[in-house]
C-alpha positions in Angstrom: 0.0 0.0 0.0 2.8 2.4 0.9 5.8 3.4 -1.1 7.5 4.6 2.0 10.0 1.9 3.1 9.9 3.3 6.7 6.2 2.5 7.1 5.7 -0.6 9.2 3.9 -3.5 7.5 1.0 -4.8 9.4 -0.2 -8.3 10.2 -3.8 -9.3 9.2 -5.2 -8.0 12.5 -3.3 -4.7 11.9 -4.7 -4.5 8.4 -8.2 -5.0 9.7 -7.7 -2.3 12.3 -6.4 0.1 9.6 -9.4 -0.6 7.5 -11.8 0.3 10.3 -9.9 3.5 11.1 -10.0 4.5 7.5 -13.8 3.9 7.3 -14.7 6.0 10.3 -12.3 8.9 9.7 -12.8 9.2 5.9 -16.6 8.8 5.9 -16.9 11.3 8.7 -15.5 13.9 6.4 -16.9 13.0 3.0 -20.3 11.6 3.8 -22.2 14.8 3.0 -20.8 14.6 -0.5 -22.0 11.1 -0.8 -25.5 12.2 0.2 -25.7 14.9 -2.4 -24.3 12.6 -5.0 -26.9 9.9 -4.2 -29.8 12.3 -4.4 -28.6 13.6 -7.8 -28.1 10.1 -9.2 -31.3 8.6 -7.8 -33.6 11.4 -8.9 -33.4 12.9 -12.4 -35.5 15.8 -11.2 -33.2 16.8 -8.4 -32.4 20.5 -8.5 -30.0 22.8 -6.7 -33.0 24.2 -4.8 -33.9 20.7 -3.5 -30.3 20.1 -2.3 -30.3 23.5 -0.6 -33.2 22.4 1.6 -31.0 19.7 3.2 -29.9 20.4 6.8 -26.9 19.0 8.6 -28.8 16.0 9.9 -30.0 15.0 6.5 -26.6 15.2 5.0 -25.4 12.6 7.5 -28.3 10.2 6.9 -27.0 6.6 6.6 -23.6 7.5 8.1 -23.6 4.7 10.7 -24.6 2.1 8.1 -21.9 3.0 5.7 -19.2 3.3 8.4 -20.1 0.0 10.0 -20.1 -2.0 6.7 -17.2 0.0 5.2 -15.1 -0.9 8.2 -15.7 -4.6 7.5 -15.3 -4.1 3.7 -12.1 -2.0 4.1 -10.7 -4.6 6.5 -11.4 -7.4 4.0 -9.9 -5.4 1.2 -6.7 -4.5 3.2 -6.2 -8.1 4.4 -6.8 -9.5 0.9 -4.5 -7.0 -0.8 -1.7 -7.6 1.7 -2.1 -11.4 1.6 -1.8 -11.6 -2.2 0.6 -8.9 -3.1 3.6 -11.1 -2.4 2.1 -14.0 -4.4 0.9 -12.0 -7.4 1.4 -8.6 -8.8 0.1 -5.6 -6.9 -2.4 -5.0 -9.6 -3.8 -8.5 -9.3 -3.9 -8.3 -5.5 -5.9 -5.0 -5.7 -8.4 -6.6 -8.1 -8.9 -9.5 -5.7 -9.4 -7.0 -2.9 -12.2 -5.3 -4.9 -13.9 -8.6 -5.5 -13.8 -9.6 -1.9 -15.2 -6.3 -0.5 -17.9 -5.7 -3.1 -20.8 -7.7 -1.4 -20.3 -5.8 1.9 -20.0 -2.5 0.2 -23.2 -3.3 -1.8 -25.1 -3.9 1.5 -23.8 -0.9 3.3 -24.4 1.6 0.4 -27.8 0.1 -0.3 -28.8 0.8 3.3 -27.1 4.2 3.4 -28.5 5.4 0.1 -32.1 4.6 0.9 -31.6 6.6 4.1 -30.1 9.4 2.1 -32.6 9.4 -0.8 -35.8 8.1 0.7 -35.3 8.7 4.5 -36.4 5.1 5.1 -35.6 3.0 8.2 -32.9 0.3 7.8 -35.4 -2.4 8.5 -37.5 -1.2 5.6 -34.8 -1.2 3.0 -32.7 -4.3 3.7 -34.2 -6.2 0.7 -33.5 -3.3 -1.6 -29.9 -3.1 -0.4 -29.1 -6.7 -1.5 -30.7 -6.8 -4.9 -28.4 -8.9 -7.2 -28.3 -6.2 -9.9 -27.0 -3.8 -7.3 -24.3 -6.3 -6.4 -23.2 -6.7 -10.0 -23.0 -2.9 -10.5 -21.1 -2.6 -7.2 -18.4 -5.1 -8.3 -17.8 -3.3 -11.6 -17.4 -0.1 -9.7 -15.5 -1.3 -6.6 -12.7 -3.1 -8.4 -11.4 0.1 -10.1 -11.6 1.8 -6.7 -9.3 -0.7 -5.0 -7.0 -0.7 -8.0 -6.8 3.1 -7.7 -6.1 2.9 -3.9 -3.6 0.0 -3.8 -1.9 0.1 -7.3 -2.3 3.5 -9.1 -1.9 5.8 -6.1 1.6 4.4 -5.2 2.7 4.6 -8.9 1.6 8.3 -9.1 3.2 9.1 -5.7 6.6 7.9 -6.8 6.6 10.4 -9.7 6.0 13.4 -7.4 8.6 15.5 -5.7 9.2 14.4 -2.1 7.0 11.4 -2.5 6.9 10.5 1.2 5.4 13.9 2.1 1.8 14.3 3.1 1.2 16.6 0.2 2.4 14.0 -2.3 0.3 11.4 -0.5 -2.8 13.6 -0.8 -2.1 14.6 -4.4 -1.5 11.0 -5.6 -4.6 9.7 -3.8 -6.8 12.5 -5.1 -5.7 12.0 -8.7 -6.1 8.2 -8.6 -9.4 8.4 -6.8 -10.8 11.1 -9.1 -9.9 9.1 -12.2 -11.5 6.0 -10.8 -14.6 7.9 -9.5 -15.4 9.6 -12.8 -14.7 6.5 -14.9 -17.0 4.3 -12.8 -19.7 7.0 -12.4 -22.1 5.2 -14.8 -22.0 2.0 -12.7 -22.6 4.0 -9.5 -25.6 5.7 -11.1 -27.0 2.3 -12.1 -26.4 0.9 -8.7 -28.1 3.9 -7.0 -31.2 3.6 -9.2 -31.4 -0.1 -8.7 -31.1 0.0 -4.9 -33.3 3.0 -4.2 -36.2 2.3 -6.6 -39.5 1.0 -5.1 -39.8 -1.8 -7.5 -37.0 -4.2 -8.6 -35.1 -3.0 -11.8 -32.7 -4.8 -14.0 -29.6 -3.1 -15.2 -31.1 -3.0 -18.7 -34.2 -1.1 -17.3 -32.0 1.5 -15.8 -29.8 1.9 -18.9 -32.8 2.4 -21.1 -34.4 4.9 -18.7 -31.2 7.0 -18.3 -30.7 7.0 -22.1 -34.2 8.2 -22.7 -33.8 11.0 -20.1 -30.5 12.5 -21.1 -28.8 10.3 -23.7 -25.3 9.0 -23.0 -24.5 12.1 -21.0 -27.1 11.0 -18.5 -24.9 8.2 -17.3 -22.5 10.8 -15.9 -25.1 12.6 -13.9 -23.5 13.2 -10.5 -20.1 12.3 -11.9 -18.4 15.5 -10.7 -19.6 14.8 -7.2 -18.5 11.2 -7.4 -15.1 12.2 -8.7 -14.8 14.7 -5.8 -16.0 12.0 -3.3 -13.7 9.3 -4.4 -10.8 11.7 -4.9 -11.1 12.8 -1.3 -11.5 9.2 -0.2 -8.4 8.2 -2.1 -6.4 11.1 -0.5 -7.6 10.2 3.0 -6.9 6.5 2.6 -3.4 7.1 1.2 -2.5 9.4 4.1 -3.9 6.9 6.6 -2.1 4.1 5.0 1.2 6.0 5.2 0.9 7.5 8.7 -1.4 5.4 11.0 0.7 2.2 11.0 3.5 4.1 12.8 1.1 4.6 15.8 -0.4 1.1 16.0 0.8 -1.2 18.7 3.9 -3.3 18.0 1.8 -6.6 18.1 -0.1 -5.4 15.0 3.1 -4.9 13.0 5.2 -7.5 11.3 8.3 -6.2 9.5 9.2 -3.1 7.5 7.5 -2.8 4.1 9.6 -3.6 1.1 
């Protein structure tokens, strides 16, 4: 995860702890952006006026659902990536990490987005959250994200001046995350529509509806917000990956990273 040779490498328990820390810290900062993005993607009639009516409480709807499930998903992704990066290439390990965490991410975002968009209780939206079409769209979207975090970010960071600095960590994470966020915006829009609609929809249903609404440009509705959201998430995760391991207990560390 880190290009800094002085960053301690963590054992599986340490990786899981790092994933949990990343979830609560990063979601605490960027969750309002996620709420705005979800409303824009779910409702083609959303307007700036509608978004202005949101208060602080509504911006943080679904926060505990996404933090709780993200902490499990991030932990699974971190452990998987670390376990396979010595056996395969870093790119392959990051792809496997995305596959492993996709089902948990699907559940968490399904719950959170129905809170964000529909204001429904978690008990009312569980079935919506685990629709198979939502899981498929999540996998197509989540794999590029883990590739950006674990593979592309370190590559970009190496090319920056003073690559071990926090500024370089933030810039590399932001660039990699923004690229992944914008590129996968259509999958996120499909997943949001599938998981928040009252009746079950297929991916084909959503694709046809979006195309009728706005043509191919409609698939990038909310794309700027998603690029910002994922870019900030990438920056935050990269900084956490490079700094937090130094402060974790020795029994969560193994050896110095290569």
